[in-house]
C-alpha positions in Angstrom: 0.0 0.0 0.0 1.3 3.5 -0.9 2.1 6.0 1.7 -0.4 8.9 2.5 0.5 12.3 3.8 -0.7 11.3 7.1 1.8 8.4 7.1 4.6 10.8 6.6 3.5 13.1 9.5 1.4 15.6 7.7 -2.0 15.7 9.4 -5.3 17.5 8.5 -7.4 19.2 11.1 -8.1 18.9 14.8 -10.1 15.8 15.3 -8.7 12.2 15.7 -9.1 9.8 12.8 -11.2 6.7 12.9 -9.4 3.3 13.1 -8.8 3.0 9.3 -9.4 6.8 8.4 -12.2 5.6 6.1 -15.7 5.8 5.2 -16.0 2.0 6.0 -15.3 2.8 9.7 -18.8 4.0 10.1 -20.8 0.8 11.5 -23.0 -0.9 9.0 -21.3 0.8 5.8 -19.9 -1.6 3.2 -18.2 -1.0 -0.1 -17.4 -2.9 -3.3 -15.5 -2.1 -6.4 -15.1 -3.3 -10.0 -12.1 -2.0 -11.8 -12.1 -2.3 -15.6 -8.9 -1.8 -17.7 -8.3 -2.9 -21.3 -5.1 -2.2 -23.4 -4.7 1.5 -22.5 -8.0 2.2 -24.0 -10.4 1.4 -21.3 -9.9 2.7 -17.7 -13.1 2.9 -15.8 -15.1 1.1 -13.3 -18.0 1.0 -10.7 -18.3 1.4 -6.9 -21.1 0.2 -4.9 -21.8 1.3 -1.2 -24.3 -0.2 1.2 -25.2 2.8 3.4 -26.4 0.7 6.4 -26.5 -2.8 7.6 -29.6 -4.8 6.8 -32.4 -3.9 4.4 -32.0 -0.2 3.2 -35.4 -0.2 1.7 -37.1 -1.0 5.0 -34.8 1.2 7.2 -34.9 4.1 5.0 -31.8 6.0 6.6 -32.3 9.7 7.0 -30.3 11.7 4.3 -29.5 15.0 2.8 -28.2 16.0 -0.6 -26.4 19.2 -1.8 -25.4 20.2 -5.4 -22.5 22.8 -5.5 -22.4 22.8 -9.3 -24.7 20.8 -11.5 -22.8 20.1 -14.4 -23.4 16.3 -14.2 -25.9 13.7 -13.0 -26.8 12.3 -9.6 -29.7 9.9 -10.2 -32.3 9.8 -7.4 -31.2 13.0 -5.8 -34.4 14.9 -6.1 -36.4 12.3 -4.2 -33.7 12.3 -1.3 -34.2 16.2 -1.3 -37.9 15.8 -1.2 -38.3 13.0 1.4 -35.0 13.1 3.3 -34.2 9.5 3.2 -32.4 6.7 1.3 -34.0 3.5 0.2 -31.3 2.0 -1.9 -27.7 1.2 -2.1 -25.4 3.8 -3.7 -23.6 3.4 -7.0 -20.7 5.4 -8.5 -19.5 5.1 -12.0 -18.7 7.2 -15.1 -21.0 9.6 -16.8 -22.3 7.4 -19.6 -22.8 4.4 -17.5 -25.4 5.8 -15.1 -28.3 4.1 -16.9 -26.5 0.7 -17.0 -25.6 0.9 -13.4 -29.0 2.3 -12.2 -30.9 -0.7 -14.0 -28.7 -3.4 -12.7 -28.4 -2.2 -9.2 -32.3 -1.7 -9.1 -32.7 -5.2 -10.4 -30.5 -6.6 -7.7 -32.4 -4.8 -5.0 -35.8 -5.8 -6.4 -34.6 -9.4 -6.3 -33.6 -8.9 -2.7 -37.0 -7.6 -1.9 -38.9 -10.5 -3.3 -42.1 -8.4 -2.9 -44.6 -8.7 -5.7 -46.3 -5.4 -4.5 -43.2 -3.5 -5.0 -43.7 -0.8 -7.8 -40.7 1.6 -7.2 -37.3 1.9 -5.7 -35.2 5.1 -5.7 -31.7 3.8 -6.7 -29.0 6.4 -6.2 -26.2 6.8 -8.8 -23.5 9.4 -8.9 -21.0 10.0 -11.6 -17.9 11.5 -12.9 -16.5 11.8 -16.5 -13.4 9.6 -17.0 -13.2 10.4 -20.8 -9.5 11.4 -20.7 -8.1 7.9 -19.8 -11.2 6.0 -20.8 -13.0 5.6 -24.2 -16.2 6.5 -22.6 -18.4 6.6 -25.6 -17.6 2.9 -26.4 -19.9 2.2 -23.3 -17.6 -0.5 -21.8 -19.4 -0.9 -18.6 -21.9 -3.9 -18.6 -24.5 -5.4 -16.0 -21.9 -8.1 -15.3 -19.5 -5.4 -14.1 -22.2 -4.0 -11.8 -22.8 -7.5 -10.3 -19.0 -7.9 -9.8 -18.9 -4.7 -7.7 -22.0 -5.9 -5.8 -20.3 -9.2 -5.1 -17.2 -7.4 -3.8 -19.3 -5.3 -1.2 -18.0 -5.8 2.3 -17.4 -4.1 5.5 -13.7 -2.7 6.2 -13.2 -2.5 2.5 -10.6 0.3 2.7 -9.1 0.5 -0.7 -8.2 3.9 -2.2 -6.6 5.2 -5.5 -7.1 3.9 -9.1 -9.9 1.5 -8.4 -13.6 1.3 -9.1 -15.4 4.5 -10.0 -12.0 6.2 -9.6 -10.1 4.0 -12.2 -10.0 6.7 -14.8 -10.3 9.8 -12.9 -8.2 13.0 -13.3 -7.4 15.5 -10.5 -5.5 18.7 -10.9 -3.8 17.4 -14.0 -2.7 14.4 -12.0 -4.0 10.9 -11.7 -6.9 11.1 -9.3 -9.1 8.3 -7.8 -11.1 7.1 -4.8 -10.2 8.9 -1.6 -11.5 8.4 1.9 -11.1 9.7 5.4 -12.8 9.4 8.9 -13.1 11.3 12.1 -14.0 10.5 15.8 -15.7 13.4 17.6 -15.4 13.2 21.4 -18.6 13.3 23.6 -17.5 16.5 25.2 -18.6 18.3 22.0 -22.2 17.3 22.2 -25.0 18.0 24.6 -26.2 14.5 24.1 -23.3 13.3 26.0 -22.4 10.7 23.2 -19.4 10.6 20.9 -20.0 10.4 17.1 -18.2 9.4 14.0 -18.0 10.6 10.6 -16.7 9.0 7.3 -16.3 10.3 3.8 -15.4 8.7 0.4 -15.2 10.7 -2.9 -14.1 10.3 -6.5 -11.5 13.0 -7.1 -12.0 14.0 -10.7 -11.7 17.8 -10.6 -9.3 20.5 -10.7 -8.2 24.1 -10.2 -5.0 25.1 -8.5 -3.7 22.3 -6.2 -3.2 23.7 -2.7 -1.9 21.9 0.3 -2.8 23.4 3.6 -2.7 26.7 2.1 0.5 26.4 0.0 0.4 26.7 -3.8 1.6 23.1 -4.8 0.2 23.8 -8.3 3.1 25.9 -9.2 5.4 23.0 -9.3 3.2 19.8 -9.6 0.6 19.1 -12.2 -0.9 22.3 -13.5 -4.0 24.2 -13.9 -6.8 24.7 -16.4 -5.0 27.4 -18.3 -2.0 25.0 -19.2 -4.3 22.1 -20.4 -3.0 20.4 -23.6 -5.0 20.9 -26.7 -7.7 18.3 -27.5 -7.6 17.2 -23.9 -10.4 17.6 -21.3 -10.1 20.7 -19.3 -8.2 19.8 -16.3 -10.6 21.7 -14.0 -13.6 19.8 -15.2 -14.7 16.2 -14.6 -16.8 16.5 -11.3 -16.3 15.4 -7.7 -18.9 13.1 -6.0 -18.8 12.9 -2.2 -20.4 10.4 0.2 -20.7 11.2 3.9 -21.8 8.8 6.5 -22.3 9.5 10.3 -23.7 7.8 13.2 -24.8 11.2 14.7 -28.7 11.3 14.8 -29.2 14.1 12.3 -32.4 15.1 10.6 -32.6 15.5 6.8 -32.2 19.3 7.0 -29.0 19.0 9.1 -27.6 16.3 6.7 -28.2 18.6 3.8 -26.2 21.2 5.7 -23.5 18.6 6.5 -23.4 17.7 2.7 -23.0 21.2 1.8 -19.8 21.6 4.0 -18.5 18.6 2.4 -18.5 20.4 -1.1 -17.2 23.5 0.4 -14.0 21.7 1.5 -13.0 21.1 -2.0 -12.0 24.9 -2.1 -9.4 24.0 0.5 -7.5 21.9 -1.9 -7.7 24.5 -4.7 -10.8 23.3 -6.6 -12.7 26.0 -8.4 -16.0 24.3 -9.1 -15.3 24.7 -12.8 -18.0 25.1 -15.4 -17.7 21.4 -16.5 -17.5 20.0 -13.0 -20.6 18.3 -11.4 -19.8 18.7 -7.6 -22.2 16.9 -5.3 -22.4 15.4 -1.8 -24.8 13.0 -0.4 -24.9 12.5 3.4 -26.8 10.1 5.6 -27.1 8.9 9.1 -26.9 5.3 10.3 -28.7 6.3 13.6 -32.2 7.4 14.3 -32.1 7.3 18.0 -31.7 10.6 19.7 -31.2 14.2 18.4 -28.4 16.5 17.7 -29.2 20.2 18.2 -28.2 22.7 15.5 -26.0 24.4 18.1 -24.0 21.2 18.3 -23.4 20.9 14.6 -20.0 22.9 14.4 -17.8 19.9 15.4 -19.4 17.8 12.6 -19.0 20.6 10.1 -15.4 20.9 10.9 -14.8 17.1 10.9 -16.5 16.7 7.6 -14.4 19.6 6.0 -11.1 18.3 7.3 -12.0 14.7 6.3 -12.9 15.9 2.7 -9.7 17.7 2.4 -7.7 14.8 3.5 -9.7 12.3 1.2 -8.7 14.3 -1.9 -5.0 13.9 -1.1 -5.5 10.4 -0.2 -7.1 9.8 -3.7 -4.2 11.5 -5.3 -1.3 9.8 -3.4 -2.9 6.4 -3.5 -3.4 6.6 -7.3 -1.1 4.9 -10.0 0.3 6.5 -13.2 -2.1 5.3 -15.9 -1.7 5.4 -19.7 -5.0 5.9 -21.3 -7.3 6.7 -24.3 -6.2 10.4 -24.8 -2.9 10.4 -22.9 -1.1 9.5 -19.7 -1.7 10.9 -16.3 1.1 10.6 -13.8 0.7 9.7 -10.2 2.3 11.8 -7.5 3.5 10.1 -4.3 3.1 11.3 -0.7 6.7 11.6 -0.5 6.8 14.0 -3.5 4.1 16.2 -2.1 5.7 16.4 1.4 9.0 17.5 -0.3 7.3 20.1 -2.2 5.4 21.3 0.9 8.6 21.5 2.9 10.3 23.5 0.1 7.8 26.3 0.7 8.3 28.2 4.1 7.0 31.2 5.9 10.0 33.1 4.7 9.1 32.7 1.0 5.6 34.0 1.1 5.3 37.7 0.5 3.1 39.7 2.8 2.2 42.1 0.2 3.1 43.0 -3.5 5.7 45.7 -4.0 5.0 48.2 -1.2 5.8 47.9 2.4 3.0 49.8 3.9 4.5 50.2 7.3 7.3 52.5 6.0 6.1 53.4 2.6 9.2 52.0 0.8 9.1 50.3 -2.5 10.3 46.8 -2.1 9.6 43.1 -2.4 8.4 42.6 1.2 8.8 39.4 3.0 8.1 38.6 6.6 11.3 37.8 8.3 12.0 37.3 12.0 
């Protein structure tokens, strides 16, 4: 397994991580992947998430959805917004495979119900466009691939990087992928007297100006949308889909607010919510017992934002260099990012451009001890 930034001593935020620092650490959540690669032409896949243990259709966990930029598709999201709950497993795939995955995941869930009176089920499918590395218009994903991902669904499936729905993804001009992170929030932060857990998983397939804890890593790594090669997809487009699970007993309105903060966190990494980027978050609670007050939400908001920020970098540093349909995307290691991070220092960052406002002198001003 490749190192992450945290493995090398660079942490994100204030809250402790869950055991595996992963969405799968939230009890009841299970994940499966199917990765599809063929002769440098096909690089794509599917990911399936079981949001709670047992029958999701019967339990209908409370959920909230947020769209930061709608250049994309998130099947089933309007019903989540209307009713505030989930009733299906969640699928992630590429833009043109949403129909295939929706039909087959729905078929699987109907079979599991074995209820002749059933007339509808709201299956949830999110997507990102992997058309740089993948011959997406050849429609390579089949129902068999969806079933393979379903068969792989298991708890504590903590894989990250160039797998499943993240196989062909592109982030900040580098190889992107699946990224995840989790946080434990102590009971002292809540009037309920209980501790809570939050986990996120995302497909990093977006761009802008890669920023690591406030430092402009984009200047020396990858690139930005204004340097994209001719005939290639814009590096800032492509989309980011974020899943957020928590065992805090939140209502649908609170979960929608939590989902919003998940998308806001993309800005910390340099994301610009580009024109051709569909940026969405779906949040749900595995716990309906109890109530968290609005005044107690700030720790959860903080935790989800720092977890999403870390998950983006986990996706990037866990990915592998990939030669694909329209070109090659290189992976960047955690070691390389840390080296770039350490090259920047407080002494290299100008406090203002050109003029020292304290003494009126024209100079290139830098803060020094």
